[in-house]
N, C-alpha and C positions, 0 to 999 in steps of 0.2 A: 223476464228475471226480476220483477217487483217482489217475487216470492222469496227469493233470496234475500231481501233486504227486510222484507217481513217477519221472516224467521229470525234474521238476526237481532230485531226489535223485541220480537216475542220471548227470545232467550234470556235478553237483557232484563226485560221485564218480570221473568219469573225467577229467575236469579238473584234480581235484587228487590223486589217488592216485599217477597215475606221476610227475608232477613231484616229489611227495614223495620216491617211493622214490629217485629221481636224486639228490636233494639229500642223502639220507643214505648214500646209496653214495658221493659225493664227501666229506662230512664225515669219514666213517670213513677214506678213503683219506687224505685229508689229515692226520687224526689219526695214522695209522700212520706216515704220512712224519715228523710232527713227533715221534713217538715216537723213531724211529731218530736224529733230530737231539738228541733230549734225551737218549738213552743214549750217544752218543758221549764227553761229557765225563766220564761215570761210567765208563766201560771204562778210559779213560786215568787216572782218581783209581785206580782198581782197580790198574793196572798200577805206577803211582807209589808207592802204598802197599807193596806186594809188594816193589817194589826198595828202597823205604826200611827195610822191615823186615830184609830180609838184610844191608844195609848196617850197621843197627843191630847187628844179631847179630854181626858180624864185627868191629865196631868194640869192643863189649862184650867179646868173647872175647879180643882183643888186648889190650886195657886191663887184663883179668884177670890174661893171663899175663905182662904187664909188671910189675905191680905184686907179683905173686909174686915174679918175679925181683929186684925191688928188695929185697924184703922177705929173700929169701934171700942176697942178696948184701951186706946191711945198707948198701944206699945211700939207704935213708929212714931217718930217726929215727922210731920208733913213739911213738905216745901211748898211755899207759899207763891203764887204767880198772879200777876194780875191779870186782868180780862186780855189786855194786849199781847202778852206773854203767852198765853192759851187762847189765842183768837179762835181757832179752828173749834177746839171743844166748847168756847163760849157761845159761839156763832151758832153751833147747833142746838142749843136748847136742851141739851140732855143732863138729866141731874148727875149722872156719872159715867165714865168710861174708861175702858181698860186699854193699854196699849205696852207693846214690847218696847225696850230700849236697851241700853248699853252694846257691848260687843257682840254682835251675833244675835242680839234679841235675849241674853241670858238674865234680862231684869224684866220684871211686870210693874208697871206703873198704874195706879188707881186714882182718877181725876175725880174730885168731888166739887161741886159748884157751892160756893160758899154766897155771902150777901153781895160784897164787893171784891170777892177774890176767889181764887181756884185752890185748893188744896190738892197735893199729888203726893200719895203715899207709893211706896217702892219697897218691893220685896225680890230677892235674887232667887231665879229659878234652878240654877246649876247647871244647865246645858243652853245650847243655842237656839232657841226655838225658831227664830228667823230662818237660820239656814236650813233647820230640821223642816220648817214648813216649804221652803224653795225645793228641797230633795224629794220631799214627797211629792210636789208636783210635778218635777221632771219624771218621777216614777210612773205616775199615772199618765201622764202623756205618753210615754212610751209604750206603756201596756195599751192604751187606747189607740194608739196608731198601729201598733202591730195587730189588734183584733179586727181594724178598718181594711187593712191592706192583706191580700190574698195573693201570696207569692207563689204558689203553685199554680194557680190560674195563669198568671203572668208569663211565668217560665216556661210553663206548658206550651201556651200559645206561641211564643218566640221559637220553641225548640220546634213545633211543628212546621210552622213558616220555613224555617231556615233549611231543615231537614228535605222539606218538600221542594224548596227552590233548588237546593244543591242536585236533588234528583232529577228533577225537570231539565235543569241545565245538563246532567250527565245524558238525560235521554235525547235532548236536541243532538248533543254533539254525537250520539250513537247513530242518530237517522243520518247526520251528515256523512259518517265514517261510511256507513252502510251502502249509503248511495255512492260513495267514492269506490267502494270495492265493487257493487253491483253492475254499475257502469261498463268498466272495460271488459267484464264477464260478459255482458251482454252485447257489448260490440264482438268480441269472441265468438261468440256463438253465431251471431249473424254471418260473421265471416266463414266459419265452419259450413254455415248453411249454403252460403254462395259457391264455395269451394264443391262441395257435394252436387249443387246443380249445373256445375262445370265450368264456372267463372273462376279461371285460375289466374287471373289478372287482379284479383282483388288483393290490396294492401292494407293494412290498419296502421294508424298512428301510434309510433312508438313511443312511451315515455314512461319514466320511472324506473329504479334498479331493482325493485321487489320481485316476488313470484310470479305478478301478474304481468309485469313488463318482461320478463324473460320469457313467459308464455306468448305475449306478441312478437316478440322476436323469433322464437321459434315456429310461431306460424307462418309469418312472412317469409321465413326461409325455406318453411314446407312448400309453401304456395309458389314460390320461385322455383324451387327445383322441380316441383311437379310441372310447371308451365313449361321449364325447359325440356324436361322428359317427354312431355307432350309433343313439342315443336320436333325434337329428334326423332321420335316415333313417326310424325307425320313424314318427316324427310324421309326416312329409312322405307317407309310404306310407299311413296312416290318412286323412290328408286327401284325397289322391288318390282312396281309396275311397268317401269320403263325398261328395267333388265329383261323382262319379259319380252318386250317388244324389240328390245336389242336382239335377244337371241333367235327370234324368228326373224329379223331384217337379214341377221346374219346369215342364217340358213340360206334365205333365198338369195343373197348376192352371191354366196359361194357357189350356188346352181348354175349360177350365168357367168361366174368365171372359167369354168373349166373349158365351155367351148370355145369362148374368145380367147383364151391362151393357145387352144388346138389350131383353132383357125389362123392365128397369128404365125404360129410354127408351121403351117403348112404353106400359106403365103411365102413366108421366107425360104421355104426349101423350093418354090417354084419360081424364085425370082429371075432365073435365065429365061424363062418362055415368056414373060411379059413385061411391060414398061419398067425398066429400073427405078425411074424417079416416082414413078405413081407408087409400084410396091413399096418402096423405102417411106414414102409420105404415109400410105396406109398403114404401114406397118408401125409408124411413130404414133399415129393417132390412136390405134388401138392400144398399144404398149402404155400410151399415156391413161388413157381410159381405165386399163386394168390396174394401173398403180393407184388412180383414184379410187376405183373401188375395193382395192386391198386396202387403201389407207381408211377407206369408210369401215371396212368390215373388221379392220383391226382396232379401230376406235369401240365400234359397238361391241366387239368381242371382250375387250379389255374391260368395258364398262359392265358388261352382263355376267364377268366371270367372279368367282369368288375365292381368292387365292388365301391360303390359309395364313392365319395371323400367328406370327411367333414372337410373342413380348421377350424383350430382354432389356437390360441396361445398356443405355446409350447416352455418347457424349454429344448433345446438341449442339455446343460451341463447334466442335470439329466437324460435324455434318454440315453445319451452316458455311464455315470456312470453306471447307470442299466444294460445294454447290455453287457458291460465289466464284471460286477458281476456275471451276469448269467452264462456266457462263461468259467470264470477262472477255474469252478469246472469240466467241460469237458475237458479242457486242461490244466492240473496241470504242465505239463512241460513246456509251453510257459511262457514266461514274459510280463505284460502288463505294459505298461507307459501311462499316462495320461498327457496332457499338455492342460488344458482347460484356456480359457481365463475368468478372474474374471469378475462378472458381465456382462456377456454376455448378451444383448437384446434377445428378445424372437423372435421366428420365427413365421410365419404363415404356417401352412401344416397340413396335415392327420396324426396324433400321431401313428395310426397303421400302414400307410406305411411306414413312417420313421423308425418306429422301425424294419420292416423288411428288409429295406433296410440296415440299421446298422448291423444287425442280419447275412445277407449275407455277407457283407464284411469283417465283425470280423472273421464270420466262414472260409472264404476262406483263410485269412490272417493267421491263426492258423493253418490251413491245410497245407499252404506252408511253414511255418518255420520248422526247425528241432527242437530236443529237445534242450533246452537252448536258443531259438531263441526269438526274440523279435517284437511286436506287439506294436505299437503307436497309440494314438488316441490323435487328439489334435483338438479344435475349434479356430476360430477367426473372424474377422469382417474387410470387404474390401468393402468401400465406404456403399451402401445399401444392400449390399450381406453379408449373414452369411454363414460360410465354416466350414465343418466338415472334416477331412483330416484321413484316415488309412493309415500306412504305416507297412510295414513288412521288415524283415531281410531275406526274403526267397530269391530263385535264380533270380528274376524278371520275366519281361515278354520279350519275343521276338518281334523284330520288325513285325513278321507276326501275333503273338498274338495280339500285338495293333490294328493291322489294320482291325481285324474282331472281336474285344474284345465283343461288345454288341450285335453281330448276333446271332439270336435265333439258337438253336440245335447246335452249335458250342463249344465244351468243350475242356478245355486242362488239365483237371485233370482226373485220374481213376474213373469210375462210375458215372461222371457228366452227366448231362442232357443237358448240355449249355443253360438253359433257366434262370439261376439264375441272372446273370448280366444283361440280356435282362429285367427281370422282375424288378430289382432294378432302372435300369434308368427310366422304364417307370413309375415307381410309383414317380421318382423323377420330371419327367416331367409333372404328372398328379398334383402335389403340387406345381405348378410354378417355380420350381428350375432345376437342371441338374447333371449329373454325369458325370464326365470325370477321365481319367488316368493321372498321374504324374509321373514324375521322383522322385523316392523314396529317401526320406532320410537316410534311414538305408540299401540300397543297393539293395533292393527287389523292390516289386511293390508296388503302391501306388495310392489311389484314393481319389477324392474330391468332396463332396456332398456339393451344392449350393442351399441356400433357401433365401425367401425375407424375410426381415425384418419387424415386426409388426410396425404399427404406433398407438403408444399409446395403449389405452386399448380397441378400437373398432374392433380390429382385422382386419384392413384393412391393405393393402401392402402398403410399400413404394416406 
């Protein structure tokens, strides 16, 4: 089932990788276009700053020449400073020096070294040279920084890393989800394989409310139905085998009954010519044996016969009350308890067969309890199934008895033929229901008869 997971991963890769590459290519091209638009103002700023530098240099040279000229022609009165007042210039040893002064550097001072003094000639420039110099330096710095910084390379690398990280995270999440999806499907496939191999007891762990969970629930229901159907088929097959044996035995016994009955009648007719006591005793013995043989023949004949099933709507509560009322007289030492569900819907079954099943169960329960024991009959509804339960306070059933409870010719009570429960379950199956043993509520044995609920008044099953 790893193929399913691998296909999901491959579909994800094919569905996302190529669109992702196309998105990256488009983004990088847009970035290149925006880089050109961004660099255009910087190029203009570079040109303006260079022009400003040339203009400033020319103005500065013209101002120097003009102040020299004014000083040489004595058109400007100098300021006289002591060496201490112009110590920096005096200590430099230079014959002359130019400096900007005034507000924003709008004055040009011309320092000239004298014998014992410093002459300073000043000339207005008409513009703030210091501020202009500072602005020029800032512009050049911005241009140089923009030329050394590659925004496209840094942004492209960051974009690729972020997109790749998100895609890998999505891929990891998909691998996890694909594993979560493929694992229950793989488990379901294994379960189907085991069912196909004949193992109908397999059940899968249920979980989740999605489609996979519903499939697992449906599989478990299917396996349970198949297992129940197989058990019923095995039971009916065994019944069919015993039915064949019962027919043969009934035929053989009937062949022996006829001469026995004739002999008895002959003995009775000649009673005056023989010992009356002996004849009476012999007659009684033969009659008892005949009755025993007839009872056995009747049981096997009933077991082997296949009466027609006539399903109809029946009132289960009424049938339970009727059967209990009939058996109370035969077992006055037993206390009967009824727990019938009010307004119980009708069931679809053969009334005669259901009466026979309930009679068998109630009779067995009455025989199992001692004097003062309790037999409880209760009815209920579970989904679309109607149930009738018979509980008793007797000794209960052993594990061995439970394993072969419905097997023909196996009896766990004295004088039993071992056919009653087999016939009862067969009757329940023929009515579309079933009969099973339960854990008794009164400490003894318990049986549950399930029947289909009628759908309205048309007698159809729900």
